[in-house]
C-alpha positions as CSV (number, residue, x, y, z in Angstrom):
1,M,12.2,-1.0,21.5
2,E,9.9,1.1,20.0
3,N,6.2,0.6,20.2
4,T,4.5,3.8,18.7
5,I,3.7,3.9,15.4
6,K,4.0,6.8,13.3
7,I,0.3,7.5,11.2
8,K,0.8,9.0,8.4
9,E,-1.8,11.6,7.6
10,V,-3.1,13.6,4.6
11,C,-5.5,17.0,4.4
12,P,-8.2,16.8,2.4
13,T,-6.7,19.2,-0.3
14,S,-4.1,16.2,-0.5
15,T,-6.2,13.9,-0.4
16,Q,-8.1,14.7,-3.4
17,E,-4.9,15.1,-5.2
18,L,-4.2,11.4,-3.9
19,I,-7.4,10.2,-5.6
20,Q,-6.6,11.6,-9.0
21,R,-3.7,9.3,-8.6
22,G,-5.7,5.9,-8.0
23,Y,-5.6,5.9,-4.4
24,L,-8.5,4.5,-2.9
25,L,-10.9,5.7,0.1
26,L,-11.9,3.5,2.9
27,D,-15.1,5.2,4.8
28,I,-15.2,3.3,7.8
29,R,-18.3,5.1,9.2
30,E,-21.9,3.8,10.3
31,V,-24.1,3.0,7.0
32,S,-26.5,5.6,8.4
33,E,-24.1,8.1,8.7
34,V,-22.9,7.0,4.8
35,E,-26.8,6.9,4.0
36,Q,-26.6,10.4,5.3
37,L,-24.0,11.8,3.5
38,A,-21.1,10.3,1.0
39,F,-18.1,10.8,-0.5
40,D,-18.5,11.3,-4.0
41,V,-15.0,9.8,-5.6
42,P,-14.5,6.8,-8.1
43,R,-12.9,4.7,-6.1
44,I,-14.4,3.9,-2.5
45,I,-14.7,0.5,-0.5
46,H,-17.2,1.1,2.5
47,I,-17.1,-1.2,5.6
48,P,-17.8,0.4,9.0
49,M,-15.2,0.9,12.5
50,S,-17.8,-1.7,13.6
51,C,-17.1,-4.6,11.4
52,L,-13.5,-3.8,10.7
53,E,-11.9,-6.8,12.8
54,E,-14.5,-9.5,11.0
55,R,-14.2,-7.7,7.4
56,I,-10.5,-7.1,7.4
57,H,-9.7,-9.6,4.7
58,E,-11.1,-7.4,2.2
59,L,-9.0,-4.9,2.6
60,P,-6.2,-4.6,-0.2
61,K,-2.4,-4.8,1.5
62,D,-1.0,-4.2,-1.8
63,E,-3.0,-0.2,-2.8
64,K,-2.7,2.9,-1.2
65,V,-5.6,3.3,0.6
66,I,-6.8,6.4,2.3
67,V,-8.8,6.1,5.5
68,V,-12.0,8.7,6.3
69,C,-14.2,9.2,8.7
70,T,-16.2,12.7,9.8
71,T,-13.9,14.1,11.8
72,G,-10.3,12.2,11.0
73,E,-10.6,10.8,14.9
74,R,-11.5,7.4,14.2
75,S,-9.8,7.1,11.0
76,R,-7.2,7.8,12.5
77,R,-7.5,4.7,15.5
78,V,-8.0,2.3,12.3
79,V,-4.9,3.2,10.4
80,S,-2.7,2.8,13.8
81,F,-5.0,-0.5,14.1
82,L,-4.3,-1.6,10.4
83,Q,-0.8,-0.8,10.5
84,Y,-0.1,-3.2,13.7
85,H,-2.0,-5.8,11.5
86,G,0.8,-5.0,8.4
87,Y,-1.2,-2.9,5.9
88,T,1.7,-0.3,5.7
89,N,0.0,1.9,2.8
90,Y,-3.0,3.6,4.7
91,I,-3.0,7.1,5.6
92,N,-5.3,8.9,7.3
93,M,-7.4,12.4,6.4
94,K,-7.3,14.7,8.9
95,K,-10.4,16.3,9.9
96,G,-12.6,14.1,8.0
97,L,-16.0,14.6,5.9
98,E,-16.7,18.1,7.8
99,K,-12.9,19.7,6.3
100,W,-14.2,17.8,3.0
101,V,-17.6,19.5,2.8
102,Q,-15.7,23.0,3.7
103,K,-13.7,22.6,0.8
104,G,-16.4,22.3,-1.6
105,F,-15.3,18.7,-2.3
106,P,-18.0,15.8,-4.1
107,T,-20.4,14.1,-1.9
108,K,-23.8,12.9,-2.4
109,G,-25.9,13.4,0.4
110,D,-27.4,16.0,2.6
111,I,-24.9,18.3,3.8
112,S,-26.8,20.6,6.3
113,H,-25.6,19.2,9.4
114,I,-21.6,19.5,8.8
115,P,-20.9,22.9,10.2
116,S,-20.2,25.8,7.4
117,H,-17.2,27.5,9.4
118,A,-13.9,26.8,9.9
119,C,-12.5,24.1,12.2
120,C,-10.9,26.5,14.8
121,G,-11.3,26.3,18.3
122,D,-14.1,22.8,18.2
123,S,-13.7,20.9,21.0
124,H,-13.3,17.9,18.9
125,C,-11.0,19.2,16.1
126,H,-7.3,18.9,17.2
């Protein structure tokens, strides 16, 4: 019996295109992170990863949703968790907000803490 769940992932460029087609963004970063820097997209909901289990009922099951965080690692874990609980239309955005900013995509807030170089060889990038 196969227990491994295949995580669907997209890059920030594909995410930008999917947003134009009506996909919803789910930002799972903590409140302090979002207050500092947020995605500037038309359709986004914010539920911190720390609150996700108690607020899972707020998530749409019938929409296509891209889960985002700072580096793509937390969002990957959240997509796996959600797929396990029957949320099959959820996709992870690889490399997260850091890569989104490096690509010059729209944000609101202070980007000065985001590394401006391409993500190559950093220990937190996979």
